[in-house]
mmCIF file of the N, C-alpha and C atoms, coordinates in Angstrom:
data_MODEL
# 
_entry.id   MODEL 
# 
loop_
_atom_site.group_PDB 
_atom_site.id 
_atom_site.type_symbol 
_atom_site.label_atom_id 
_atom_site.label_alt_id 
_atom_site.label_comp_id 
_atom_site.label_asym_id 
_atom_site.label_entity_id 
_atom_site.label_seq_id 
_atom_site.pdbx_PDB_ins_code 
_atom_site.Cartn_x 
_atom_site.Cartn_y 
_atom_site.Cartn_z 
_atom_site.occupancy 
_atom_site.B_iso_or_equiv 
_atom_site.pdbx_formal_charge 
_atom_site.auth_seq_id 
_atom_site.auth_comp_id 
_atom_site.auth_asym_id 
_atom_site.auth_atom_id 
_atom_site.pdbx_PDB_model_num 
ATOM 1   N N  . UNK A 1 1  ? 122.309 140.015 102.596 1.00 0.00 ? 1  UNK A N  1 
ATOM 2   C CA . UNK A 1 1  ? 121.750 140.457 103.817 1.00 0.00 ? 1  UNK A CA 1 
ATOM 3   C C  . UNK A 1 1  ? 120.320 139.924 104.001 1.00 0.00 ? 1  UNK A C  1 
ATOM 4   N N  . UNK A 1 2  ? 120.388 139.174 105.151 1.00 0.00 ? 2  UNK A N  1 
ATOM 5   C CA . UNK A 1 2  ? 119.147 138.594 105.830 1.00 0.00 ? 2  UNK A CA 1 
ATOM 6   C C  . UNK A 1 2  ? 118.370 139.484 106.807 1.00 0.00 ? 2  UNK A C  1 
ATOM 7   N N  . UNK A 1 3  ? 117.212 139.307 107.008 1.00 0.00 ? 3  UNK A N  1 
ATOM 8   C CA . UNK A 1 3  ? 116.502 140.280 108.018 1.00 0.00 ? 3  UNK A CA 1 
ATOM 9   C C  . UNK A 1 3  ? 115.958 139.098 109.117 1.00 0.00 ? 3  UNK A C  1 
ATOM 10  N N  . UNK A 1 4  ? 115.558 139.581 109.965 1.00 0.00 ? 4  UNK A N  1 
ATOM 11  C CA . UNK A 1 4  ? 114.951 138.691 110.938 1.00 0.00 ? 4  UNK A CA 1 
ATOM 12  C C  . UNK A 1 4  ? 114.034 138.088 110.263 1.00 0.00 ? 4  UNK A C  1 
ATOM 13  N N  . UNK A 1 5  ? 113.226 138.349 109.886 1.00 0.00 ? 5  UNK A N  1 
ATOM 14  C CA . UNK A 1 5  ? 111.969 137.814 109.509 1.00 0.00 ? 5  UNK A CA 1 
ATOM 15  C C  . UNK A 1 5  ? 112.418 136.747 108.397 1.00 0.00 ? 5  UNK A C  1 
ATOM 16  N N  . UNK A 1 6  ? 113.424 136.913 107.575 1.00 0.00 ? 6  UNK A N  1 
ATOM 17  C CA . UNK A 1 6  ? 113.822 135.892 106.630 1.00 0.00 ? 6  UNK A CA 1 
ATOM 18  C C  . UNK A 1 6  ? 114.636 135.008 107.459 1.00 0.00 ? 6  UNK A C  1 
ATOM 19  N N  . UNK A 1 7  ? 115.248 135.168 108.323 1.00 0.00 ? 7  UNK A N  1 
ATOM 20  C CA . UNK A 1 7  ? 116.221 134.283 109.439 1.00 0.00 ? 7  UNK A CA 1 
ATOM 21  C C  . UNK A 1 7  ? 114.753 133.206 109.803 1.00 0.00 ? 7  UNK A C  1 
ATOM 22  N N  . UNK A 1 8  ? 113.774 133.857 110.491 1.00 0.00 ? 8  UNK A N  1 
ATOM 23  C CA . UNK A 1 8  ? 112.657 133.273 111.060 1.00 0.00 ? 8  UNK A CA 1 
ATOM 24  C C  . UNK A 1 8  ? 112.329 132.347 110.220 1.00 0.00 ? 8  UNK A C  1 
ATOM 25  N N  . UNK A 1 9  ? 111.664 132.693 109.035 1.00 0.00 ? 9  UNK A N  1 
ATOM 26  C CA . UNK A 1 9  ? 111.242 131.910 108.049 1.00 0.00 ? 9  UNK A CA 1 
ATOM 27  C C  . UNK A 1 9  ? 112.023 130.862 107.685 1.00 0.00 ? 9  UNK A C  1 
ATOM 28  N N  . UNK A 1 10 ? 113.466 130.792 107.481 1.00 0.00 ? 10 UNK A N  1 
ATOM 29  C CA . UNK A 1 10 ? 114.149 130.017 106.994 1.00 0.00 ? 10 UNK A CA 1 
ATOM 30  C C  . UNK A 1 10 ? 114.222 128.941 108.274 1.00 0.00 ? 10 UNK A C  1 
ATOM 31  N N  . UNK A 1 11 ? 114.281 129.244 109.529 1.00 0.00 ? 11 UNK A N  1 
ATOM 32  C CA . UNK A 1 11 ? 114.268 128.384 110.564 1.00 0.00 ? 11 UNK A CA 1 
ATOM 33  C C  . UNK A 1 11 ? 112.944 127.494 110.667 1.00 0.00 ? 11 UNK A C  1 
ATOM 34  N N  . UNK A 1 12 ? 111.997 128.385 110.495 1.00 0.00 ? 12 UNK A N  1 
ATOM 35  C CA . UNK A 1 12 ? 110.683 127.544 110.593 1.00 0.00 ? 12 UNK A CA 1 
ATOM 36  C C  . UNK A 1 12 ? 110.666 126.474 109.305 1.00 0.00 ? 12 UNK A C  1 
ATOM 37  N N  . UNK A 1 13 ? 111.094 126.851 108.213 1.00 0.00 ? 13 UNK A N  1 
ATOM 38  C CA . UNK A 1 13 ? 111.205 125.768 107.048 1.00 0.00 ? 13 UNK A CA 1 
ATOM 39  C C  . UNK A 1 13 ? 112.092 124.698 107.529 1.00 0.00 ? 13 UNK A C  1 
ATOM 40  N N  . UNK A 1 14 ? 113.143 124.952 108.216 1.00 0.00 ? 14 UNK A N  1 
ATOM 41  C CA . UNK A 1 14 ? 113.817 123.938 108.567 1.00 0.00 ? 14 UNK A CA 1 
ATOM 42  C C  . UNK A 1 14 ? 113.153 122.977 109.806 1.00 0.00 ? 14 UNK A C  1 
ATOM 43  N N  . UNK A 1 15 ? 112.351 123.465 110.714 1.00 0.00 ? 15 UNK A N  1 
ATOM 44  C CA . UNK A 1 15 ? 111.676 122.752 111.632 1.00 0.00 ? 15 UNK A CA 1 
ATOM 45  C C  . UNK A 1 15 ? 110.739 121.765 110.730 1.00 0.00 ? 15 UNK A C  1 
ATOM 46  N N  . UNK A 1 16 ? 110.233 122.597 110.001 1.00 0.00 ? 16 UNK A N  1 
ATOM 47  C CA . UNK A 1 16 ? 108.926 121.786 109.304 1.00 0.00 ? 16 UNK A CA 1 
ATOM 48  C C  . UNK A 1 16 ? 109.632 120.513 108.139 1.00 0.00 ? 16 UNK A C  1 
ATOM 49  N N  . UNK A 1 17 ? 110.730 120.812 107.667 1.00 0.00 ? 17 UNK A N  1 
ATOM 50  C CA . UNK A 1 17 ? 111.340 119.734 107.127 1.00 0.00 ? 17 UNK A CA 1 
ATOM 51  C C  . UNK A 1 17 ? 111.512 118.559 107.985 1.00 0.00 ? 17 UNK A C  1 
ATOM 52  N N  . UNK A 1 18 ? 112.246 118.884 109.210 1.00 0.00 ? 18 UNK A N  1 
ATOM 53  C CA . UNK A 1 18 ? 112.467 118.063 110.165 1.00 0.00 ? 18 UNK A CA 1 
ATOM 54  C C  . UNK A 1 18 ? 111.110 117.211 110.465 1.00 0.00 ? 18 UNK A C  1 
ATOM 55  N N  . UNK A 1 19 ? 110.287 118.062 110.583 1.00 0.00 ? 19 UNK A N  1 
ATOM 56  C CA . UNK A 1 19 ? 108.778 117.417 111.054 1.00 0.00 ? 19 UNK A CA 1 
ATOM 57  C C  . UNK A 1 19 ? 108.538 116.424 110.209 1.00 0.00 ? 19 UNK A C  1 
ATOM 58  N N  . UNK A 1 20 ? 108.515 116.700 108.880 1.00 0.00 ? 20 UNK A N  1 
ATOM 59  C CA . UNK A 1 20 ? 108.155 115.557 108.033 1.00 0.00 ? 20 UNK A CA 1 
ATOM 60  C C  . UNK A 1 20 ? 108.873 114.786 107.687 1.00 0.00 ? 20 UNK A C  1 
ATOM 61  N N  . UNK A 1 21 ? 110.460 114.830 108.394 1.00 0.00 ? 21 UNK A N  1 
ATOM 62  C CA . UNK A 1 21 ? 111.110 113.548 108.397 1.00 0.00 ? 21 UNK A CA 1 
ATOM 63  C C  . UNK A 1 21 ? 110.450 112.649 109.535 1.00 0.00 ? 21 UNK A C  1 
ATOM 64  N N  . UNK A 1 22 ? 110.428 113.003 110.702 1.00 0.00 ? 22 UNK A N  1 
ATOM 65  C CA . UNK A 1 22 ? 109.600 112.639 111.669 1.00 0.00 ? 22 UNK A CA 1 
ATOM 66  C C  . UNK A 1 22 ? 108.630 111.892 111.624 1.00 0.00 ? 22 UNK A C  1 
ATOM 67  N N  . UNK A 1 23 ? 107.597 112.435 111.039 1.00 0.00 ? 23 UNK A N  1 
ATOM 68  C CA . UNK A 1 23 ? 106.122 111.888 110.441 1.00 0.00 ? 23 UNK A CA 1 
ATOM 69  C C  . UNK A 1 23 ? 106.759 110.784 109.520 1.00 0.00 ? 23 UNK A C  1 
ATOM 70  N N  . UNK A 1 24 ? 107.397 110.924 108.579 1.00 0.00 ? 24 UNK A N  1 
ATOM 71  C CA . UNK A 1 24 ? 107.699 109.905 107.331 1.00 0.00 ? 24 UNK A CA 1 
ATOM 72  C C  . UNK A 1 24 ? 108.060 108.579 108.528 1.00 0.00 ? 24 UNK A C  1 
ATOM 73  N N  . UNK A 1 25 ? 109.013 109.018 109.370 1.00 0.00 ? 25 UNK A N  1 
ATOM 74  C CA . UNK A 1 25 ? 109.521 107.534 109.996 1.00 0.00 ? 25 UNK A CA 1 
ATOM 75  C C  . UNK A 1 25 ? 108.317 106.947 110.805 1.00 0.00 ? 25 UNK A C  1 
ATOM 76  N N  . UNK A 1 26 ? 107.489 107.771 111.232 1.00 0.00 ? 26 UNK A N  1 
ATOM 77  C CA . UNK A 1 26 ? 106.348 107.151 112.071 1.00 0.00 ? 26 UNK A CA 1 
ATOM 78  C C  . UNK A 1 26 ? 105.275 106.563 111.359 1.00 0.00 ? 26 UNK A C  1 
ATOM 79  N N  . UNK A 1 27 ? 104.995 107.254 110.275 1.00 0.00 ? 27 UNK A N  1 
ATOM 80  C CA . UNK A 1 27 ? 103.818 106.928 109.281 1.00 0.00 ? 27 UNK A CA 1 
ATOM 81  C C  . UNK A 1 27 ? 104.157 106.761 108.167 1.00 0.00 ? 27 UNK A C  1 
ATOM 82  N N  . UNK A 1 28 ? 105.225 105.709 108.023 1.00 0.00 ? 28 UNK A N  1 
ATOM 83  C CA . UNK A 1 28 ? 105.757 105.307 106.655 1.00 0.00 ? 28 UNK A CA 1 
ATOM 84  C C  . UNK A 1 28 ? 104.614 104.891 105.577 1.00 0.00 ? 28 UNK A C  1 
ATOM 85  N N  . UNK A 1 29 ? 103.698 104.436 106.448 1.00 0.00 ? 29 UNK A N  1 
ATOM 86  C CA . UNK A 1 29 ? 102.336 103.752 105.345 1.00 0.00 ? 29 UNK A CA 1 
ATOM 87  C C  . UNK A 1 29 ? 101.653 104.701 104.823 1.00 0.00 ? 29 UNK A C  1 
ATOM 88  N N  . UNK A 1 30 ? 101.715 105.985 105.287 1.00 0.00 ? 30 UNK A N  1 
ATOM 89  C CA . UNK A 1 30 ? 101.051 106.979 104.954 1.00 0.00 ? 30 UNK A CA 1 
ATOM 90  C C  . UNK A 1 30 ? 101.202 107.834 103.415 1.00 0.00 ? 30 UNK A C  1 
ATOM 91  N N  . UNK A 1 31 ? 102.666 107.867 103.360 1.00 0.00 ? 31 UNK A N  1 
ATOM 92  C CA . UNK A 1 31 ? 103.085 108.341 102.092 1.00 0.00 ? 31 UNK A CA 1 
ATOM 93  C C  . UNK A 1 31 ? 103.668 109.899 102.164 1.00 0.00 ? 31 UNK A C  1 
ATOM 94  N N  . UNK A 1 32 ? 105.101 110.253 101.904 1.00 0.00 ? 32 UNK A N  1 
ATOM 95  C CA . UNK A 1 32 ? 105.504 111.677 102.064 1.00 0.00 ? 32 UNK A CA 1 
ATOM 96  C C  . UNK A 1 32 ? 104.645 112.652 101.369 1.00 0.00 ? 32 UNK A C  1 
ATOM 97  N N  . UNK A 1 33 ? 104.113 112.527 100.361 1.00 0.00 ? 33 UNK A N  1 
ATOM 98  C CA . UNK A 1 33 ? 103.183 113.343 99.620  1.00 0.00 ? 33 UNK A CA 1 
ATOM 99  C C  . UNK A 1 33 ? 101.956 113.825 100.458 1.00 0.00 ? 33 UNK A C  1 
ATOM 100 N N  . UNK A 1 34 ? 101.158 112.778 101.106 1.00 0.00 ? 34 UNK A N  1 
ATOM 101 C CA . UNK A 1 34 ? 100.142 113.091 101.880 1.00 0.00 ? 34 UNK A CA 1 
ATOM 102 C C  . UNK A 1 34 ? 100.684 113.656 103.465 1.00 0.00 ? 34 UNK A C  1 
ATOM 103 N N  . UNK A 1 35 ? 101.550 113.356 103.795 1.00 0.00 ? 35 UNK A N  1 
ATOM 104 C CA . UNK A 1 35 ? 102.073 114.097 104.845 1.00 0.00 ? 35 UNK A CA 1 
ATOM 105 C C  . UNK A 1 35 ? 102.315 115.213 104.513 1.00 0.00 ? 35 UNK A C  1 
ATOM 106 N N  . UNK A 1 36 ? 103.231 115.706 103.379 1.00 0.00 ? 36 UNK A N  1 
ATOM 107 C CA . UNK A 1 36 ? 103.441 117.075 103.174 1.00 0.00 ? 36 UNK A CA 1 
ATOM 108 C C  . UNK A 1 36 ? 102.046 118.137 103.217 1.00 0.00 ? 36 UNK A C  1 
ATOM 109 N N  . UNK A 1 37 ? 101.178 117.366 102.418 1.00 0.00 ? 37 UNK A N  1 
ATOM 110 C CA . UNK A 1 37 ? 99.847  118.086 102.308 1.00 0.00 ? 37 UNK A CA 1 
ATOM 111 C C  . UNK A 1 37 ? 99.204  118.322 103.783 1.00 0.00 ? 37 UNK A C  1 
ATOM 112 N N  . UNK A 1 38 ? 99.366  117.425 104.633 1.00 0.00 ? 38 UNK A N  1 
ATOM 113 C CA . UNK A 1 38 ? 98.646  117.521 105.845 1.00 0.00 ? 38 UNK A CA 1 
ATOM 114 C C  . UNK A 1 38 ? 99.337  118.587 106.485 1.00 0.00 ? 38 UNK A C  1 
ATOM 115 N N  . UNK A 1 39 ? 100.826 118.571 106.670 1.00 0.00 ? 39 UNK A N  1 
ATOM 116 C CA . UNK A 1 39 ? 101.739 119.507 107.287 1.00 0.00 ? 39 UNK A CA 1 
ATOM 117 C C  . UNK A 1 39 ? 101.344 121.186 106.417 1.00 0.00 ? 39 UNK A C  1 
ATOM 118 N N  . UNK A 1 40 ? 101.277 121.054 105.445 1.00 0.00 ? 40 UNK A N  1 
ATOM 119 C CA . UNK A 1 40 ? 100.994 122.413 104.612 1.00 0.00 ? 40 UNK A CA 1 
ATOM 120 C C  . UNK A 1 40 ? 99.729  122.734 105.240 1.00 0.00 ? 40 UNK A C  1 
ATOM 121 N N  . UNK A 1 41 ? 98.671  121.960 105.380 1.00 0.00 ? 41 UNK A N  1 
ATOM 122 C CA . UNK A 1 41 ? 96.904  122.428 105.307 1.00 0.00 ? 41 UNK A CA 1 
ATOM 123 C C  . UNK A 1 41 ? 97.481  123.113 107.002 1.00 0.00 ? 41 UNK A C  1 
ATOM 124 N N  . UNK A 1 42 ? 97.828  122.318 107.803 1.00 0.00 ? 42 UNK A N  1 
ATOM 125 C CA . UNK A 1 42 ? 97.665  122.760 109.131 1.00 0.00 ? 42 UNK A CA 1 
ATOM 126 C C  . UNK A 1 42 ? 98.878  123.922 109.240 1.00 0.00 ? 42 UNK A C  1 
ATOM 127 N N  . UNK A 1 43 ? 99.789  124.070 108.469 1.00 0.00 ? 43 UNK A N  1 
ATOM 128 C CA . UNK A 1 43 ? 100.445 125.431 108.768 1.00 0.00 ? 43 UNK A CA 1 
ATOM 129 C C  . UNK A 1 43 ? 99.827  126.542 108.416 1.00 0.00 ? 43 UNK A C  1 
ATOM 130 N N  . UNK A 1 44 ? 99.083  126.339 107.259 1.00 0.00 ? 44 UNK A N  1 
ATOM 131 C CA . UNK A 1 44 ? 98.413  127.480 106.773 1.00 0.00 ? 44 UNK A CA 1 
ATOM 132 C C  . UNK A 1 44 ? 97.373  127.872 107.712 1.00 0.00 ? 44 UNK A C  1 
ATOM 133 N N  . UNK A 1 45 ? 96.944  127.046 108.783 1.00 0.00 ? 45 UNK A N  1 
ATOM 134 C CA . UNK A 1 45 ? 96.009  127.849 109.511 1.00 0.00 ? 45 UNK A CA 1 
ATOM 135 C C  . UNK A 1 45 ? 96.516  128.866 110.331 1.00 0.00 ? 45 UNK A C  1 
ATOM 136 N N  . UNK A 1 46 ? 97.963  128.601 110.510 1.00 0.00 ? 46 UNK A N  1 
ATOM 137 C CA . UNK A 1 46 ? 98.770  129.636 111.415 1.00 0.00 ? 46 UNK A CA 1 
ATOM 138 C C  . UNK A 1 46 ? 99.483  130.857 110.644 1.00 0.00 ? 46 UNK A C  1 
ATOM 139 N N  . UNK A 1 47 ? 99.221  131.050 109.692 1.00 0.00 ? 47 UNK A N  1 
ATOM 140 C CA . UNK A 1 47 ? 99.907  131.715 108.556 1.00 0.00 ? 47 UNK A CA 1 
ATOM 141 C C  . UNK A 1 47 ? 100.083 133.425 109.128 1.00 0.00 ? 47 UNK A C  1 
ATOM 142 N N  . UNK A 1 48 ? 98.878  133.710 109.744 1.00 0.00 ? 48 UNK A N  1 
ATOM 143 C CA . UNK A 1 48 ? 98.448  134.965 110.314 1.00 0.00 ? 48 UNK A CA 1 
ATOM 144 C C  . UNK A 1 48 ? 99.163  135.204 111.811 1.00 0.00 ? 48 UNK A C  1 
ATOM 145 N N  . UNK A 1 49 ? 99.576  133.997 112.469 1.00 0.00 ? 49 UNK A N  1 
ATOM 146 C CA . UNK A 1 49 ? 100.296 133.981 113.865 1.00 0.00 ? 49 UNK A CA 1 
ATOM 147 C C  . UNK A 1 49 ? 101.200 135.230 114.055 1.00 0.00 ? 49 UNK A C  1 
ATOM 148 N N  . UNK A 1 50 ? 101.193 136.037 115.018 1.00 0.00 ? 50 UNK A N  1 
ATOM 149 C CA . UNK A 1 50 ? 102.115 136.821 115.386 1.00 0.00 ? 50 UNK A CA 1 
ATOM 150 C C  . UNK A 1 50 ? 103.101 136.316 116.050 1.00 0.00 ? 50 UNK A C  1 
ATOM 151 N N  . UNK A 1 51 ? 103.245 135.029 116.643 1.00 0.00 ? 51 UNK A N  1 
ATOM 152 C CA . UNK A 1 51 ? 104.240 134.532 117.184 1.00 0.00 ? 51 UNK A CA 1 
ATOM 153 C C  . UNK A 1 51 ? 104.109 132.969 116.558 1.00 0.00 ? 51 UNK A C  1 
ATOM 154 N N  . UNK A 1 52 ? 105.209 132.475 116.075 1.00 0.00 ? 52 UNK A N  1 
ATOM 155 C CA . UNK A 1 52 ? 105.801 131.407 115.542 1.00 0.00 ? 52 UNK A CA 1 
ATOM 156 C C  . UNK A 1 52 ? 106.290 130.336 116.154 1.00 0.00 ? 52 UNK A C  1 
ATOM 157 N N  . UNK A 1 53 ? 106.807 130.709 117.397 1.00 0.00 ? 53 UNK A N  1 
ATOM 158 C CA . UNK A 1 53 ? 107.559 129.678 117.948 1.00 0.00 ? 53 UNK A CA 1 
ATOM 159 C C  . UNK A 1 53 ? 107.232 128.298 118.155 1.00 0.00 ? 53 UNK A C  1 
ATOM 160 N N  . UNK A 1 54 ? 105.676 128.512 118.533 1.00 0.00 ? 54 UNK A N  1 
ATOM 161 C CA . UNK A 1 54 ? 105.008 127.326 118.729 1.00 0.00 ? 54 UNK A CA 1 
ATOM 162 C C  . UNK A 1 54 ? 104.331 126.532 117.765 1.00 0.00 ? 54 UNK A C  1 
ATOM 163 N N  . UNK A 1 55 ? 104.472 127.280 116.524 1.00 0.00 ? 55 UNK A N  1 
ATOM 164 C CA . UNK A 1 55 ? 103.572 126.512 115.361 1.00 0.00 ? 55 UNK A CA 1 
ATOM 165 C C  . UNK A 1 55 ? 104.096 125.295 115.015 1.00 0.00 ? 55 UNK A C  1 
ATOM 166 N N  . UNK A 1 56 ? 105.571 124.826 115.003 1.00 0.00 ? 56 UNK A N  1 
ATOM 167 C CA . UNK A 1 56 ? 105.668 123.780 114.566 1.00 0.00 ? 56 UNK A CA 1 
ATOM 168 C C  . UNK A 1 56 ? 105.227 122.336 115.484 1.00 0.00 ? 56 UNK A C  1 
ATOM 169 N N  . UNK A 1 57 ? 105.069 122.774 116.738 1.00 0.00 ? 57 UNK A N  1 
ATOM 170 C CA . UNK A 1 57 ? 104.780 121.857 117.604 1.00 0.00 ? 57 UNK A CA 1 
ATOM 171 C C  . UNK A 1 57 ? 103.006 121.680 117.607 1.00 0.00 ? 57 UNK A C  1 
ATOM 172 N N  . UNK A 1 58 ? 102.371 122.976 117.351 1.00 0.00 ? 58 UNK A N  1 
ATOM 173 C CA . UNK A 1 58 ? 100.916 122.712 116.896 1.00 0.00 ? 58 UNK A CA 1 
ATOM 174 C C  . UNK A 1 58 ? 100.444 121.938 115.806 1.00 0.00 ? 58 UNK A C  1 
ATOM 175 N N  . UNK A 1 59 ? 101.159 122.254 115.033 1.00 0.00 ? 59 UNK A N  1 
ATOM 176 C CA . UNK A 1 59 ? 100.946 121.636 113.598 1.00 0.00 ? 59 UNK A CA 1 
ATOM 177 C C  . UNK A 1 59 ? 101.287 120.179 113.804 1.00 0.00 ? 59 UNK A C  1 
ATOM 178 N N  . UNK A 1 60 ? 102.165 119.717 114.607 1.00 0.00 ? 60 UNK A N  1 
ATOM 179 C CA . UNK A 1 60 ? 102.729 118.047 114.604 1.00 0.00 ? 60 UNK A CA 1 
ATOM 180 C C  . UNK A 1 60 ? 101.518 117.435 115.521 1.00 0.00 ? 60 UNK A C  1 
ATOM 181 N N  . UNK A 1 61 ? 100.998 118.175 116.150 1.00 0.00 ? 61 UNK A N  1 
ATOM 182 C CA . UNK A 1 61 ? 99.888  117.729 117.164 1.00 0.00 ? 61 UNK A CA 1 
ATOM 183 C C  . UNK A 1 61 ? 98.824  117.442 116.202 1.00 0.00 ? 61 UNK A C  1 
ATOM 184 N N  . UNK A 1 62 ? 98.449  118.315 115.664 1.00 0.00 ? 62 UNK A N  1 
ATOM 185 C CA . UNK A 1 62 ? 97.260  118.317 114.814 1.00 0.00 ? 62 UNK A CA 1 
ATOM 186 C C  . UNK A 1 62 ? 97.386  117.292 113.600 1.00 0.00 ? 62 UNK A C  1 
ATOM 187 N N  . UNK A 1 63 ? 98.656  117.228 113.073 1.00 0.00 ? 63 UNK A N  1 
ATOM 188 C CA . UNK A 1 63 ? 98.834  115.952 111.964 1.00 0.00 ? 63 UNK A CA 1 
ATOM 189 C C  . UNK A 1 63 ? 98.809  114.736 112.565 1.00 0.00 ? 63 UNK A C  1 
ATOM 190 N N  . UNK A 1 64 ? 99.550  114.477 113.793 1.00 0.00 ? 64 UNK A N  1 
ATOM 191 C CA . UNK A 1 64 ? 99.234  113.235 114.353 1.00 0.00 ? 64 UNK A CA 1 
ATOM 192 C C  . UNK A 1 64 ? 97.649  112.895 114.820 1.00 0.00 ? 64 UNK A C  1 
ATOM 193 N N  . UNK A 1 65 ? 97.133  113.806 115.211 1.00 0.00 ? 65 UNK A N  1 
ATOM 194 C CA . UNK A 1 65 ? 95.831  113.599 115.723 1.00 0.00 ? 65 UNK A CA 1 
ATOM 195 C C  . UNK A 1 65 ? 94.867  113.072 114.261 1.00 0.00 ? 65 UNK A C  1 
ATOM 196 N N  . UNK A 1 66 ? 95.295  114.180 113.384 1.00 0.00 ? 66 UNK A N  1 
ATOM 197 C CA . UNK A 1 66 ? 94.405  113.304 112.043 1.00 0.00 ? 66 UNK A CA 1 
ATOM 198 C C  . UNK A 1 66 ? 94.808  112.037 111.580 1.00 0.00 ? 66 UNK A C  1 
ATOM 199 N N  . UNK A 1 67 ? 95.921  111.588 111.868 1.00 0.00 ? 67 UNK A N  1 
ATOM 200 C CA . UNK A 1 67 ? 96.499  110.079 111.641 1.00 0.00 ? 67 UNK A CA 1 
ATOM 201 C C  . UNK A 1 67 ? 96.299  109.023 112.423 1.00 0.00 ? 67 UNK A C  1 
ATOM 202 N N  . UNK A 1 68 ? 95.732  109.585 113.777 1.00 0.00 ? 68 UNK A N  1 
ATOM 203 C CA . UNK A 1 68 ? 95.640  108.483 114.602 1.00 0.00 ? 68 UNK A CA 1 
ATOM 204 C C  . UNK A 1 68 ? 94.457  107.670 114.381 1.00 0.00 ? 68 UNK A C  1 
ATOM 205 N N  . UNK A 1 69 ? 94.755  106.361 114.606 1.00 0.00 ? 69 UNK A N  1 
ATOM 206 C CA . UNK A 1 69 ? 93.627  105.364 114.545 1.00 0.00 ? 69 UNK A CA 1 
ATOM 207 C C  . UNK A 1 69 ? 92.399  105.741 115.136 1.00 0.00 ? 69 UNK A C  1 
ATOM 208 N N  . UNK A 1 70 ? 91.483  105.403 114.661 1.00 0.00 ? 70 UNK A N  1 
ATOM 209 C CA . UNK A 1 70 ? 90.010  105.876 115.460 1.00 0.00 ? 70 UNK A CA 1 
ATOM 210 C C  . UNK A 1 70 ? 89.258  104.518 115.779 1.00 0.00 ? 70 UNK A C  1 
# 
């Protein structure tokens, strides 16, 4: 039996896996391990958030900004 929190957590995990796939396609030269670390770091910033619906979008923006050429 799964709870709402478990289902939400599993859905978030799926979103983050898809995000890492997109980032890997767009930033193939960076390497999957570094992308995973960046996503994990940004995701941790929102660990205490009460609403998680927008966390994947916020994480993606932050990671893309970190990888943008300067």
